[in-house]
C-alpha positions as CSV (number, residue, x, y, z in Angstrom):
1,M,102.2,88.8,63.1
2,P,98.4,88.8,62.4
3,A,96.9,92.3,62.5
4,C,94.5,91.3,65.4
5,L,97.4,90.0,67.5
6,A,99.5,93.1,66.8
7,W,96.6,95.3,67.9
8,A,96.2,93.3,71.1
9,T,99.9,93.5,71.9
10,L,99.8,97.3,71.4
11,L,96.8,97.6,73.6
12,I,98.4,95.5,76.4
13,S,101.6,97.6,76.1
14,Y,99.5,100.8,76.5
15,L,97.6,99.5,79.5
16,L,100.8,98.5,81.2
17,A,102.5,101.8,80.5
18,A,99.4,103.9,81.6
19,P,99.6,105.2,85.2
20,S,97.4,103.4,87.7
21,P,94.6,105.4,89.1
22,T,95.0,106.7,92.6
23,V,92.6,105.1,95.1
24,K,91.9,106.6,98.4
25,W,89.8,105.1,101.2
26,L,87.3,107.5,102.7
27,V,85.9,107.2,106.2
28,I,82.5,108.8,105.8
29,A,80.3,110.1,108.6
30,A,77.4,111.2,106.3
31,S,76.5,112.2,102.8
32,S,74.0,114.6,101.3
33,P,73.0,116.1,98.0
34,Q,73.4,119.6,99.7
35,I,76.5,121.1,101.2
36,T,75.0,122.4,104.4
37,P,74.0,119.1,106.0
38,A,77.5,117.6,105.3
39,L,79.1,120.7,106.7
40,D,76.9,120.6,109.8
41,T,78.1,117.0,110.4
42,I,81.7,118.1,110.1
43,R,81.2,120.8,112.7
44,T,80.1,118.3,115.3
45,L,83.2,116.1,114.7
46,T,86.1,118.5,114.3
47,A,87.0,118.4,118.0
48,S,87.9,114.7,117.7
49,W,88.6,114.6,114.0
50,P,90.5,117.8,113.2
51,E,91.2,116.7,109.6
52,A,87.5,116.2,108.8
53,A,86.3,117.9,105.6
54,V,83.5,117.8,103.0
55,I,84.5,116.1,99.7
56,A,82.5,116.2,96.5
57,G,81.5,112.8,95.1
58,K,82.3,114.1,91.6
59,D,86.0,114.2,92.5
60,C,85.9,110.4,92.7
61,S,85.1,108.8,89.3
62,N,83.4,105.8,90.9
63,L,81.1,107.7,93.3
64,S,77.9,109.6,92.7
65,P,78.6,113.1,91.4
66,D,75.5,114.5,93.1
67,L,76.6,113.8,96.7
68,Y,78.7,115.7,99.2
69,L,80.5,113.5,101.7
70,A,81.4,114.3,105.3
71,V,84.8,112.6,105.5
72,V,86.7,112.4,108.7
73,S,89.7,110.5,107.4
74,L,91.3,109.7,104.1
75,Q,93.6,106.6,104.0
76,T,95.7,104.9,101.4
77,D,94.7,101.3,102.4
78,R,91.4,99.7,103.4
79,A,92.5,98.2,106.7
80,A,93.5,101.6,108.1
81,A,90.2,103.1,106.9
82,Q,88.2,100.3,108.5
83,S,90.1,100.9,111.8
84,E,89.2,104.6,111.7
85,A,85.6,103.8,110.8
86,T,85.3,101.5,113.9
87,R,86.4,104.4,116.1
88,L,84.0,106.8,114.3
89,K,81.1,104.5,114.9
90,T,81.2,105.2,118.6
91,Q,80.0,108.7,117.6
92,I,78.2,108.0,114.3
93,P,76.8,104.4,114.2
94,D,76.1,104.6,110.5
95,A,79.7,105.5,109.5
96,Y,81.1,103.6,106.6
97,V,84.1,103.2,104.3
98,R,84.2,103.8,100.5
99,A,87.0,103.5,98.0
100,C,87.5,106.7,95.9
101,T,89.1,106.5,92.5
102,V,90.5,110.0,92.4
103,R,89.6,111.8,89.3
104,P,92.7,113.3,87.5
105,E,92.9,117.1,87.7
106,S,90.2,117.2,90.4
107,R,90.3,119.2,93.6
108,L,91.1,116.1,95.5
109,Q,93.9,115.1,93.2
110,L,95.4,118.7,93.2
111,G,95.0,119.3,97.0
112,I,92.3,122.0,96.7
113,P,89.7,121.9,99.5
114,L,86.1,121.9,98.3
115,L,85.3,124.4,101.1
116,D,87.5,127.2,102.4
117,A,87.9,127.1,106.1
118,S,86.0,130.4,106.3
119,I,82.9,129.0,104.8
120,G,82.1,127.2,108.1
121,K,81.6,130.6,109.6
122,V,78.8,131.7,107.3
123,P,75.8,132.6,109.6
124,G,73.0,130.2,109.6
125,D,70.5,133.0,108.8
126,A,72.4,134.0,105.6
127,V,69.4,132.9,103.5
128,N,70.8,134.2,100.1
129,W,73.9,131.9,100.2
130,T,73.7,128.9,97.9
131,D,75.9,125.8,97.5
132,A,77.5,127.5,94.5
133,D,78.6,130.5,96.7
134,R,80.4,128.0,99.1
135,I,82.2,125.7,96.7
136,S,85.7,126.3,95.4
137,Q,86.6,125.2,91.9
138,V,89.8,124.3,90.0
139,I,90.0,124.9,86.3
140,S,92.7,123.2,84.1
141,L,93.9,125.7,81.5
142,P,94.4,124.6,77.9
143,E,98.1,125.7,77.9
144,E,99.1,124.3,81.2
145,G,98.4,125.6,84.7
146,H,95.3,125.9,86.7
147,L,92.9,128.6,88.1
148,W,91.8,128.1,91.6
149,I,88.4,129.8,92.2
150,R,88.6,130.2,96.0
151,R,85.2,131.1,97.5
152,Q,85.5,132.5,101.0
153,Y,83.5,134.3,103.7
154,V,84.4,137.6,105.3
155,A,82.4,138.7,108.3
156,D,81.0,142.2,107.6
157,A,77.5,143.1,108.8
158,E,77.3,146.0,106.3
159,D,78.5,144.0,103.2
160,P,75.8,144.0,100.5
161,N,77.2,140.6,99.3
162,E,76.7,139.1,102.8
163,G,80.4,138.4,103.1
164,R,80.9,136.5,99.8
165,R,84.4,136.7,98.3
166,T,85.7,135.0,95.2
167,A,89.5,135.0,94.9
168,V,91.1,133.9,91.6
169,L,94.6,132.3,92.0
170,F,96.9,130.7,89.4
171,F,99.2,127.7,90.0
172,D,101.2,125.5,87.7
173,H,101.3,122.0,89.3
174,S,101.2,122.6,93.1
175,A,98.4,124.4,94.9
176,S,101.0,125.3,97.6
177,E,102.6,127.7,95.1
178,T,99.9,130.1,94.0
179,H,99.8,133.6,92.5
180,Q,96.7,135.7,93.2
181,L,95.2,137.3,90.1
182,E,92.1,138.7,91.7
183,S,91.3,139.2,95.4
184,D,87.5,139.3,94.7
185,C,85.8,138.5,91.4
186,P,82.0,138.3,91.6
187,N,80.3,136.7,88.6
188,F,83.6,135.2,87.5
189,S,84.2,134.1,83.9
190,Y,87.4,133.6,81.9
191,S,89.2,132.8,78.7
192,A,92.7,131.5,78.3
193,Q,94.5,131.1,74.9
194,A,97.6,132.3,73.0
195,G,99.6,132.8,76.1
196,F,97.1,135.1,77.8
197,I,94.5,134.7,80.6
198,A,91.5,137.0,80.6
199,I,89.3,137.2,83.7
200,S,86.0,139.0,83.9
201,C,84.6,140.3,87.2
202,A,81.5,142.3,88.1
203,R,82.7,145.6,89.4
204,A,79.5,147.8,89.5
205,V,75.7,147.5,89.7
206,A,73.2,149.8,88.0
207,G,69.6,148.7,88.8
208,D,69.3,145.1,87.9
209,D,72.4,145.1,85.7
210,L,76.0,144.1,86.5
211,F,78.9,145.9,84.8
212,H,82.2,144.0,84.4
213,T,85.9,144.7,84.0
214,I,88.1,142.2,82.2
215,D,91.7,142.0,83.3
216,V,94.2,140.3,81.0
217,F,97.3,138.6,82.3
218,E,100.3,137.3,80.4
219,R,100.7,133.6,81.1
220,S,104.5,133.5,81.3
221,S,104.9,136.4,83.8
222,L,101.4,136.5,85.3
223,G,101.7,140.3,84.9
224,K,98.5,142.3,84.0
225,I,98.8,143.7,80.5
226,A,95.4,145.2,79.9
227,S,92.2,146.1,81.7
228,V,88.9,146.6,79.8
229,E,86.1,148.2,81.6
230,R,82.4,147.6,80.9
231,C,82.9,144.4,79.0
232,R,81.9,140.8,79.7
233,K,82.2,137.2,78.3
234,P,85.9,137.3,77.3
235,Q,87.1,135.2,74.4
236,I,90.7,135.1,73.2
237,S,91.7,134.1,69.7
238,D,94.8,135.0,67.6
239,K,96.1,137.4,70.3
240,T,92.8,139.4,70.2
241,L,90.3,139.7,73.1
242,S,86.7,139.8,72.1
243,C,84.0,140.7,74.6
244,E,80.5,142.1,74.9
245,E,80.7,145.9,75.6
246,E,78.1,147.0,78.2
247,Q,76.3,150.3,77.4
248,V,73.1,151.8,78.7
249,G,70.8,153.0,75.9
250,P,68.6,156.1,76.0
251,D,65.7,153.9,77.2
252,G,67.8,152.9,80.3
253,K,68.2,149.3,79.1
254,L,71.5,147.5,78.9
255,R,72.9,147.0,75.4
256,L,75.7,144.6,74.5
257,T,77.9,145.1,71.4
258,T,81.0,143.1,70.3
259,K,84.3,144.8,71.1
260,Q,87.8,143.6,70.0
261,V,91.0,144.5,71.7
262,P,94.5,143.5,70.3
263,L,96.7,141.9,72.9
264,Q,100.4,142.5,73.0
265,S,103.1,140.8,75.1
266,K,105.2,143.1,77.4
267,L,108.1,140.8,77.2
């Protein structure tokens, strides 16, 4: 067989064996480059569309990554979506339907809501809230599993963070089976390697500086095996945690120096 024909045969075999992308049909009431307008649209529609939610365009590989979509219904076939859009147009005349090629490992594919239900309760006068404070994330880890960075709102008039909460949860394949690693983790960062997960959270404030604690979890048991105070930017390599130790110098300024901590399994 000629080399070019053999290559073509191999390519066709690969394409036939590859899983087909998942396509969902979105019934869209509005879109916006900011979260708040899309969320405001959802609020006006939840009485008649209880499943309405904001979806990120970046979770669909064929849509603009810079848009947030107010979606009232998500269907598996176009006809059903068009029928829902017709009903929606009695409320939103500009409603429309778009196909979404669901991006693998995205929030949409993994069943993670872009916005926690509590985010809809953020007061309108909370001027220091940004889109980043509202949006939940999902991170695919290099050694299997996922981190769900779940951003939430807790009503507390005396809270210096205006009710912001950032929970960190772990799950393998299903977001319905999660294990909470951190209940609140401001200024979150992480590293995962060599069977360990290190999570850095801001735990104290001094002037303009944040001081962090790094908690290290064993991937197999999800048990905490170490906690390193006043250190940030974790990196794991060869079962060693490296981070930037936080110290205040005689001049009152923050100084960062490299610190290394050996990691040992408790199994």
